[in-house]
C-alpha positions in Angstrom: -20.1 -24.9 -21.1 -18.2 -24.4 -24.3 -20.5 -21.6 -25.4 -20.0 -19.9 -22.0 -16.2 -20.1 -22.4 -16.5 -18.7 -25.9 -18.6 -15.8 -24.7 -16.1 -15.0 -22.0 -13.2 -15.1 -24.5 -15.2 -12.9 -26.9 -15.9 -10.3 -24.2 -12.2 -10.1 -23.4 -11.2 -9.9 -27.1 -13.7 -7.1 -27.6 -12.4 -5.1 -24.6 -8.8 -5.5 -25.8 -9.7 -4.6 -29.4 -11.5 -1.4 -28.1 -8.4 -0.3 -26.2 -6.2 -0.6 -29.4 -3.6 -2.6 -27.6 -2.9 0.2 -25.1 -4.6 -1.6 -22.2 -3.0 -1.2 -18.8 -1.2 -4.5 -17.9 -2.4 -5.9 -21.3 -1.3 -9.4 -20.5 -3.9 -9.7 -17.7 -6.4 -7.0 -18.8 -10.0 -8.2 -18.6 -8.7 -11.7 -17.8 -11.0 -12.4 -14.8 -14.6 -13.0 -15.8 -17.5 -11.4 -14.0 -20.5 -13.8 -14.0 -23.5 -12.3 -15.7 -26.9 -12.6 -14.0 -25.2 -13.7 -10.7 -26.3 -12.5 -7.3 -24.7 -9.9 -5.1 -22.3 -12.1 -3.3 -21.0 -14.0 -6.4 -20.4 -10.7 -8.1 -18.6 -9.3 -5.1 -16.3 -12.4 -4.9 -15.5 -11.9 -8.6 -14.5 -8.3 -7.9 -12.7 -9.0 -4.7 -8.9 -9.0 -4.9 -7.5 -5.6 -6.1 -8.5 -4.1 -2.8 -6.4 -6.6 -0.8 -3.5 -6.0 -3.1 -3.7 -2.3 -2.5 -4.2 -2.8 1.3 -0.9 -4.5 1.8 0.8 -1.3 0.8 -0.8 0.4 3.8 0.8 -2.2 6.2 4.2 -2.6 4.6 7.3 -2.5 6.9 7.6 1.3 6.5 4.4 1.7 8.6 5.7 -0.4 11.5 8.3 2.0 12.8 6.0 5.0 13.0 3.2 2.9 14.6 5.6 1.3 17.2 7.1 4.7 18.1 3.7 6.3 18.4 2.4 3.6 20.7 5.4 3.4 22.9 5.7 7.2 23.4 2.1 8.2 23.6 0.0 5.1 24.3 -3.3 5.0 22.5 -3.5 8.7 21.8 -2.5 8.5 18.1 -5.1 5.8 17.2 -7.3 8.7 15.9 -4.5 9.6 13.4 -4.4 6.1 12.0 -8.2 6.2 11.7 -8.2 9.6 9.9 -5.3 8.5 7.6 -7.2 5.4 6.7 -10.4 7.4 5.9 -8.2 9.6 3.6 -6.9 6.4 2.0 -10.3 5.0 1.4 -11.4 8.1 -0.5 -8.3 8.3 -2.6 -8.4 4.7 -3.5 -12.0 5.1 -4.5 -11.0 7.9 -6.8 -8.2 5.7 -8.2 -10.4 2.7 -9.0 -13.1 5.0 -10.4 -10.5 6.6 -12.8 -9.5 3.1 -14.1 -13.0 1.8 -14.6 -14.7 5.0 -16.0 -11.9 6.1 -18.3 -10.2 2.8 -19.1 -6.8 4.4 -18.4 -4.6 4.0 -15.3 -3.3 7.1 -13.6 0.1 6.9 -15.4 -1.6 6.6 -18.8 -3.9 9.5 -17.9 -0.9 11.7 -17.0 0.7 10.8 -20.4 -2.6 11.6 -22.2 -3.3 15.0 -20.6 0.2 16.5 -19.7 3.0 17.6 -21.9 5.9 15.3 -22.5 8.3 17.1 -20.1 5.7 17.2 -17.3 4.9 13.5 -17.8 8.6 12.7 -17.8 9.1 14.5 -14.5 6.1 12.7 -12.9 7.5 9.4 -14.2 10.9 10.1 -12.5 9.2 11.0 -9.2 7.0 7.9 -9.3 10.0 5.7 -10.0 11.7 7.2 -6.9 8.6 6.5 -4.9 8.6 2.9 -6.0 12.3 2.5 -5.3 11.7 3.9 -1.8 8.8 1.5 -1.3 11.0 -1.4 -2.5 13.7 -0.3 -0.1 11.3 -0.6 2.9 10.3 -4.0 1.7 13.9 -5.2 1.4 14.8 -3.9 4.8 11.6 -5.2 6.5 12.1 -8.7 5.0 15.8 -8.7 5.9 15.0 -7.7 9.5 12.3 -10.4 9.7 14.7 -13.1 8.4 17.3 -12.0 10.9 14.8 -12.2 13.8 13.3 -15.5 12.7 16.4 -17.4 11.6 19.4 -15.4 12.8 20.3 -14.6 9.2 22.8 -11.7 9.1 21.2 -8.5 7.7 23.5 -8.3 4.6 22.7 -11.9 3.7 19.0 -11.2 4.3 19.2 -8.2 2.0 20.8 -10.4 -0.7 18.2 -13.2 -0.1 15.4 -10.7 -1.0 16.8 -10.6 -4.6 15.5 -14.1 -5.2 11.9 -13.2 -4.6 12.0 -11.7 -8.2 12.0 -15.4 -9.4 8.9 -16.1 -7.4 7.1 -13.1 -8.6 7.8 -13.9 -12.2 6.7 -17.5 -11.8 3.4 -16.6 -10.3 2.7 -13.9 -12.8 2.7 -16.5 -15.5 0.0 -18.5 -13.6 -2.6 -15.8 -13.9 -3.6 -12.7 -12.0 -6.0 -14.5 -9.7 -3.1 -16.6 -8.4 -1.2 -13.4 -7.4 -4.3 -12.1 -5.7 -4.7 -15.4 -3.8 -1.1 -15.3 -2.6 -1.5 -11.7 -1.4 -4.7 -12.6 0.4 -3.0 -15.6 2.1 -0.1 -13.4 3.3 -2.6 -10.8 4.5 -4.3 -13.6 6.4 -1.0 -14.5 8.1 -0.5 -10.9 9.2 -4.1 -10.6 10.4 -4.0 -13.8 12.4 -0.7 -12.9 13.9 -2.0 -9.6 15.3 -5.2 -11.2 16.5 -3.0 -13.4 18.6 -1.0 -10.4 19.8 -4.2 -8.6 20.8 -5.3 -11.6 22.8 -2.1 -12.1 24.7 -1.4 -8.4 25.3 -4.9 -7.7 26.7 -5.1 -4.0 25.9 -7.4 -1.6 27.6 -10.7 -1.4 25.7 -11.5 2.0 27.3 -8.1 3.3 26.3 -8.6 2.1 22.7 -12.0 3.7 22.4 -10.7 7.0 23.9 -7.7 6.9 21.5 -10.0 6.8 18.5 -11.2 10.4 19.2 -8.9 13.2 18.2 -7.3 15.2 20.9 -6.1 18.9 20.7 -2.9 17.6 22.3 -1.9 16.0 19.0 -1.5 19.5 17.6 -0.2 21.3 20.6 2.5 18.7 21.5 5.2 19.1 18.9 6.6 15.6 19.5 3.2 14.0 19.1 2.4 16.1 16.0 5.7 15.0 14.4 4.9 11.3 14.8 1.3 11.9 13.8 2.4 13.4 10.5 4.8 10.5 10.1 1.9 8.0 10.5 0.0 9.9 7.8 3.0 10.0 5.5 3.6 6.3 5.9 0.0 5.3 5.5 -1.0 6.9 2.1 1.3 5.4 -0.5 1.7 7.1 -3.9 2.4 3.8 -5.8 -1.0 2.4 -4.7 -2.8 5.1 -6.6 -1.2 4.0 -9.9 -1.6 0.3 -9.0 -5.3 0.4 -8.1 -6.3 2.4 -11.3 -4.8 -0.5 -13.3 -5.6 -3.7 -11.6 -9.4 -3.0 -11.4 -9.3 -3.3 -15.2 -8.4 -7.0 -14.9 -12.1 -7.7 -14.6 -14.0 -8.5 -17.8 -17.2 -6.5 -17.3 -19.2 -4.7 -20.0 -17.6 -1.3 -20.7 -21.0 0.4 -21.1 -22.3 2.9 -18.5 -24.3 0.3 -16.6 -21.3 -2.1 -16.5 -19.0 0.6 -15.3 -21.5 1.7 -12.6 -21.7 -1.9 -11.3 -17.9 -2.3 -11.4 -17.3 0.9 -9.5 -19.8 -0.2 -6.8 -18.3 -3.6 -6.2 -14.7 -2.4 -6.5 -15.4 0.3 -3.9 -16.8 -2.3 -1.5 -13.7 -4.5 -2.1 -11.4 -1.5 -1.5 -13.2 -0.2 1.6 -13.4 -3.6 3.3 -9.7 -4.3 2.5 -8.6 -1.0 3.9 -10.6 -1.6 7.0 -8.5 -4.7 7.5 -5.4 -2.6 7.0 -6.7 -0.2 9.6 -7.1 -3.0 12.1 -3.5 -4.2 11.5 -2.0 -0.7 11.7 -4.0 0.0 14.8 -3.0 -3.3 16.3 0.7 -2.5 15.9 0.2 0.8 17.8 -2.0 -0.8 20.4 0.6 -3.6 21.0 3.3 -1.0 21.5 1.1 1.0 23.8 0.2 -2.0 25.9 3.5 -3.8 26.0 5.9 -0.8 26.1 4.2 2.5 27.1 2.2 0.9 29.9 5.4 -0.7 31.3 7.6 2.4 31.1 9.4 1.7 27.8 8.7 5.0 26.1 11.5 5.2 23.5 10.9 2.0 21.5 11.1 3.1 17.8 13.1 0.2 16.4 11.4 -3.0 15.1 14.3 -5.2 16.4 14.0 -3.8 19.9 10.3 -4.3 19.9 10.7 -7.9 18.9 13.2 -8.6 21.7 11.1 -6.9 24.3 7.7 -8.5 23.5 8.2 -11.9 25.0 9.7 -10.8 28.4 7.2 -7.9 28.8 4.1 -9.8 27.9 5.3 -13.0 29.6 4.5 -15.3 26.6 7.0 -17.2 24.5 5.4 -16.8 21.0 4.6 -13.1 20.8 7.9 -12.2 19.2 7.7 -15.0 16.7 4.3 -14.0 15.5 5.4 -10.4 15.3 8.4 -11.3 13.1 6.3 -13.7 11.0 3.8 -10.9 10.3 6.7 -8.6 9.4 8.0 -11.2 6.8 4.6 -11.6 5.3 4.2 -7.8 5.1 7.5 -7.5 3.2 6.8 -10.3 0.8 3.2 -9.2 0.0 4.3 -5.7 -0.6 7.0 -7.0 -3.0 4.3 -8.5 -5.2 2.4 -5.3 -5.5 5.5 -3.1 -5.8 6.5 -5.2 -8.8 3.2 -4.6 -10.6 3.3 -0.9 -9.7 6.7 -0.5 -11.3 5.5 -2.1 -14.5 2.3 0.0 -14.6 4.3 3.2 -14.1 6.9 2.5 -16.8 4.4 1.3 -19.4 1.9 4.1 -18.6 4.2 7.1 -18.6 6.6 6.0 -21.3 4.7 3.4 -23.3 7.8 1.2 -22.9 7.3 -2.5 -22.3 10.4 -4.2 -20.7 10.6 -7.9 -20.0 9.2 -8.4 -16.5 12.4 -10.0 -15.2 14.5 -7.0 -16.4 12.1 -4.4 -15.0 12.1 -6.3 -11.6 15.8 -6.6 -11.4 16.3 -2.9 -12.1 13.9 -1.8 -9.3 15.2 -4.4 -6.8 18.9 -3.5 -7.5 18.2 0.2 -6.8 16.8 -0.9 -3.4 19.3 -3.6 -2.6 22.5 -1.6 -3.1 21.9 1.1 -0.4 20.3 -1.5 2.0 23.3 -3.8 1.6 25.9 -1.0 2.2 24.1 0.4 5.2 23.4 -3.1 6.8 27.0 -4.1 6.3 28.6 -1.0 7.7 26.0 0.3 10.2 24.0 -2.8 11.2 20.5 -2.7 12.8 20.5 1.0 13.7 21.5 2.1 10.2 18.9 0.0 8.5 16.2 1.4 10.9 17.2 4.9 10.0 17.2 4.0 6.3 13.7 2.6 6.8 12.5 6.0 8.2 14.2 7.8 5.3 12.3 5.7 2.8 9.1 7.0 4.3 10.2 10.6 4.1 10.9 10.1 0.4 7.4 8.6 -0.1 6.0 11.7 1.7 7.8 13.9 -0.8 6.3 12.1 -3.8 2.8 11.7 -2.6 1.4 15.1 -3.7 2.6 14.4 -7.3 0.2 11.4 -7.5 -2.7 12.8 -5.5 -3.1 16.1 -7.3 -3.4 14.6 -10.8 -5.8 12.0 -9.5 -8.2 14.5 -8.0 -7.9 16.7 -11.2 -8.7 13.9 -13.6 -11.6 12.4 -11.6 -13.2 15.8 -11.4 -13.2 16.3 -15.2 -16.4 15.2 -17.0 -14.4 15.0 -20.4 -12.3 12.2 -18.8 -14.8 10.5 -16.5 -18.2 11.2 -18.3 -21.1 10.8 -15.9 -18.8 9.4 -13.3 -16.9 12.6 -12.6 -16.7 13.7 -9.0 -19.7 15.6 -7.6 -19.1 19.1 -6.4 -19.2 17.9 -2.8 -16.7 15.0 -3.4 -14.4 17.4 -5.3 -14.4 19.8 -2.3 -13.7 17.0 0.1 -11.0 15.5 -2.2 -9.2 18.9 -2.5 -9.4 19.4 1.3 -7.8 16.1 1.9 -5.1 16.8 -0.8 -4.2 20.2 0.8 -4.1 18.6 4.2 -1.7 15.9 3.0 0.5 18.5 1.2 0.7 20.8 4.2 1.4 18.0 6.7 4.0 16.3 4.6 5.7 19.6 3.9 5.9 20.1 7.7 7.3 16.6 8.2 10.0 17.1 5.6 11.0 20.5 6.9 11.4 19.2 10.4 13.2 16.0 9.2 15.9 18.0 7.3 16.3 20.8 9.8 16.5 18.5 13.0 
């Protein structure tokens, strides 16, 4: 047993020595042991965790408004958009984890390595704006959930979210596996809540199956197209690309070619399965809105609070709204944990500056709390709902600045070695990138001109 512990410690020390103290998230880098000679399932369990942490970013409160509006206005028709967006996300997260494992650098570090200082600085500023927008959605979502569950006024709910920084810092000191377990637990609450919602709402199975197939109407109907692009913009999150390329490096696997190949295989399984769960949850939100609202003539429900208040009377059950709000709270809190880590990764990676975790967290949260507090105090529920939508527009604007470098880096053999993207994967990746750029540009133009 002692020899085993020594060998595990020796492997981590060797990995850290090889990185010359520039390891991403150095305090937890290579801190989770991968059992040598273990079977498939034991190895998969050891690699499982980063995928779930990334997946919560795809079901954060910012996604809820677009899914609810899409379901209430157009029924099941936009389910295909959620499916396509999730497939895009699966590929991009695969590229992200592959970059981290094959090159030993996270996306922010890779940008610092291969771009000039001015370009890296601009990319850092843009990524910080994206993280602040993400944090804004988490603050607003958590405040709305606290208001719905406990009647806490929105401004007090916003202030209350400042204290979660203490929880994040406390659990960070307990080890990375603890954080992964907490996120997994919160993900489980969200999943169980929506499984309950699906049972009580009794959606049309035929309608769901039909909705999974794309319709030409999505493109020809301007209102449907606008919401479809909003769903895409809210689904693929730029900070997740930075996050995933870093946290996959928390595993202590051999950094030779065979070790990297194994790590990429298991990390991809973890990521794909986790994003499949995120797809189920996002699809459930839209299905719930389609079944409870669209089918009953409520076509203009785009507000989370309105959805909560209508669920119980429309479905005729007393707990639907409670489970809905509980899932929203779990969504906001799980996203907070991952947003904290993304902020640290981005600052350390782009600038090579290591702030104390509490200071880094307070800076990010203050940027989010101040506008949320002002809007919630003066404009109430409607104002915070509009601010939530604005945060997703900001994220759409930043997305291309993370996706383009990711595809570029993972296509270069001098960075990735034998793990560089194949010609086919490169073509598919650029096609997805151009699609995202064009659709987000369309969304932004319509948002600012309407």
